Each structure stands twice: as C-alpha cells, then as structure tokens.
N, C-alpha and C positions, 0 to 999 in steps of 0.2 A: 428286237424287243427283249429276247431272253437275256442277252448279254447286259443290256441296260437295266433290266429288272434285278439282276444279281449284283449290280455295281453299287456297293455300299462303300463310301470313301474310306472307312476304317480298314477294310479288307481288300478291296479291289480298286483298280484304276477306273475312272469313268469310261463308259463305252464311247468310242469316237466314230462318227459317221461323217463322211465327206459330204459337203453341200453340193447342190446341183450347179451352183454358179462357180465358175473358175476363179472369180475374184473374191470369193467369200471364204472365211475361215471354216474349219470343220465344226460340226455340232457335237457337244459333249452331253452325255446323258448319265444320270444316276437313278437308282431305285426311287420310285415315288414315295415310298414310305419314309424317306428321310425328311419329307416336308409335310406329309399329311397322313392322318390315320387311315383314310380311304383315298388313295391316290387316284383311283378311277373316277370317283365322284368329283374330286378336285379338278381333274382334267376335263370332265364333262362341263362343269360350271365355267371353266376358263374358255373352252371352245364356244359355249352357248352365250355367255355374258360378255366376254371381252372380244371374241372374234366374230360374234354375230351369227354363228352357225345354228341352224334349226336342229331340234332333236332328231328329226328324220335323217339328217345329213351326217350324224355322228355315229361312229362305230367304236365301241370300247372293247379292248382286249385287256383283261386282267390276268397277269401271269403270277401264279403262286398265291398263297394265302396262309396266314398264320392265325389260328384261332387261339388267342391268348386267354388264359383263364385269370380271373382276378386273384390277387394275392389274398391269402387268408390272414386275418389279423387275430392273433391269439388273445386270450383273456389277460395275460400278463404284460401286454404291450402298453408302453407309456403313452400319454396323450400326444407328446411331441412325435414319437414314432408313428402313431396312428395317423396324424395329420400329414406327415411326410409320405406315407404310403397311400394316402387317399387317391391320388391320380391313377394308381394301378387298378383301382376298382372302377373308375369311370371310363378309361380309354377303350377297353373292349366293347363296351356298350355303344359308345359313339361310333366306332368303326362299323359295327354290325348295322346300326341304324342308317348310316350313310350308304352302305352297300345296298341295303333294302330299298332306300329311297331311289338310288340310281337305277336299280333293276325295274322298279315301278315306273319311273319316268321313261325309260327306254322301251318298255313293253306297252 
C-alpha cells in the first residue's frame, strides 16, 4: 500500500503486485490522488456501489495526507487570472468534505 500510495507517474513507476492467478497479468497501482481529491472516499464508493460490498465489510486505509491551503488572490490580480486560479480555492474544501463524509459513513 505504501509503495502504491507514493507512485505518482511523473516521479515513480507504478507499484506492481503479482496476481493470485498464474494465468493473470500483474496488477499495477498508482497513488489515488491522481484520479480523485479524496481517493479513500472514491474507493469506498466503488466497493459499495460497483462491487456491492456493505459498509461493514469495507476497511479503508488512507496513507498520507496533504492539507492544501487555497491560493490567495491579490487585489492586483486580473479577472482572467482570478478565474484561472478559482479551482485552487475549491479543491481543498471538496477533499476535506469527502474525507469527513467517509469517516462518518464508516463510523
């Protein structure tokens, strides 16, 4: 899990785990934050909704965490720059909300 959590394609090769079946290709893993702001919540929803697992059957391990602060936008920033930087204000709020929701569901 630790190797996969640190596997960001720009810096590290994907973590490779051999499958249980002799006829199957190995499984490749990358850090979940490459696809979701809250990878743990995304994984929970996938297991619950797509794989049909009940919440009681799911255990989530979240390795690492970055508490991103929103970018400050100065008074001299143009409207175009302000709009371009708007997502940096929203992303941390979404991540913290999703993490809170997951913790509440699992408790």
